[in-house]
C-alpha positions as CSV (number, residue, x, y, z in Angstrom):
1,X,158.5,83.8,45.6
2,X,161.7,84.3,43.6
3,X,164.8,82.5,44.9
4,X,168.3,84.1,44.8
5,X,171.2,81.6,45.2
6,X,174.2,83.0,47.2
7,X,177.2,80.8,46.4
8,X,179.9,80.8,49.1
9,X,183.0,78.9,47.8
10,X,185.0,79.1,51.1
11,X,186.1,76.6,53.7
12,X,187.9,77.9,56.8
13,X,188.8,81.2,55.0
14,X,190.2,79.5,51.9
15,X,188.5,79.9,48.5
16,X,187.7,76.9,46.3
17,X,189.3,74.6,48.9
18,X,188.0,71.4,50.4
19,X,184.3,71.9,51.3
20,X,184.4,75.3,49.5
21,X,184.2,73.3,46.2
22,X,180.8,72.0,47.2
23,X,178.5,74.9,46.2
24,X,179.8,74.9,42.7
25,X,179.3,71.1,42.5
26,X,175.8,71.4,43.8
27,X,174.9,74.1,41.3
28,X,176.3,72.0,38.5
29,X,174.1,69.1,39.5
30,X,171.0,70.8,40.7
31,X,168.3,70.3,38.1
32,X,165.8,72.4,40.0
33,X,168.4,75.2,40.1
34,X,168.4,75.6,36.3
35,X,167.9,79.3,35.6
36,X,168.1,80.5,39.2
37,X,170.1,83.7,39.6
38,X,173.4,83.2,41.3
39,X,175.4,85.7,43.3
40,X,178.8,84.8,44.6
41,X,180.7,85.8,47.8
42,X,184.2,86.9,47.0
43,X,186.5,88.6,49.5
44,X,190.1,89.8,49.2
45,X,192.0,86.7,50.3
46,X,195.4,87.3,48.7
47,X,196.9,86.8,52.1
48,X,195.4,83.7,53.6
49,X,194.2,84.7,57.0
50,X,191.9,81.9,58.0
51,X,190.0,83.7,60.8
52,X,190.0,87.2,59.3
53,X,188.9,85.9,55.9
54,X,186.2,83.8,57.5
55,X,184.7,86.8,59.2
56,X,184.9,88.8,55.9
57,X,183.0,86.0,54.2
58,X,180.4,86.0,57.0
59,X,180.0,89.8,56.7
60,X,179.5,89.6,52.9
61,X,177.0,86.8,53.3
62,X,175.0,89.0,55.8
63,X,175.0,91.9,53.3
64,X,173.9,89.7,50.4
65,X,171.2,87.9,52.4
66,X,169.9,91.3,53.7
67,X,169.8,92.6,50.2
68,X,167.8,89.6,49.0
69,X,165.4,89.9,52.0
70,X,164.9,93.6,51.3
71,X,163.6,92.6,47.8
72,X,161.2,90.1,49.5
73,X,163.0,87.2,47.8
74,X,164.2,83.9,49.2
75,X,167.9,83.6,49.9
76,X,169.3,80.1,49.2
77,X,172.9,80.1,50.6
78,X,175.1,77.3,49.3
79,X,178.3,77.3,51.4
80,X,181.2,75.1,52.2
81,X,181.6,75.9,55.9
82,X,179.3,76.4,58.8
83,X,180.6,79.9,59.7
84,X,178.2,80.8,56.8
85,X,175.3,80.3,59.3
86,X,176.6,83.4,61.3
87,X,176.4,85.5,58.1
88,X,173.1,84.1,57.1
89,X,171.5,84.8,60.5
90,X,173.0,88.3,60.5
91,X,171.4,89.0,57.1
92,X,167.9,87.8,58.1
93,X,167.5,90.9,60.2
94,X,165.3,91.5,63.2
95,X,162.4,89.3,62.1
96,X,162.2,86.0,63.9
97,X,164.8,84.1,61.8
98,X,164.1,80.7,60.2
99,X,167.0,78.8,58.8
100,X,167.7,75.2,57.9
101,X,171.4,74.0,57.8
102,X,172.1,70.8,56.1
103,X,175.5,69.2,56.2
104,X,177.1,65.8,55.9
105,X,177.2,65.1,59.7
106,X,174.5,63.2,61.5
107,X,175.3,64.9,64.8
108,X,173.8,67.5,67.1
109,X,176.4,68.6,69.6
110,X,176.7,71.0,72.5
111,X,180.0,72.3,73.8
112,X,179.9,69.5,76.4
113,X,179.3,66.6,73.9
114,X,181.3,67.5,70.9
115,X,184.4,65.4,70.1
116,X,185.4,67.3,66.9
117,X,184.9,70.8,68.3
118,X,182.1,71.5,65.9
119,X,178.7,72.4,67.3
């Protein structure tokens, strides 16, 4: 199965900022990724609107993941923020979705147990 990398260089609606730098770093250092096709999410963020830009990023991820799925390929989303999970799930469509989300946190929280506000 062919893999299509979808690079999402955003963190909290801001491009190439904080965790948004991670996808580029991963691609640069991922030996197994050599030669993989890379598509990049890019939204109009001339006016920094954290929430609005975050939703625009999620919508574009959903479109790109859906397009990759329609070609029966494997979408590998490299993102800098967990809002990308919303877009990824949206792009997987109606089939029972399967997704693995890896981050730097060793926590599994519910709204009742989170200290940071992240789930």
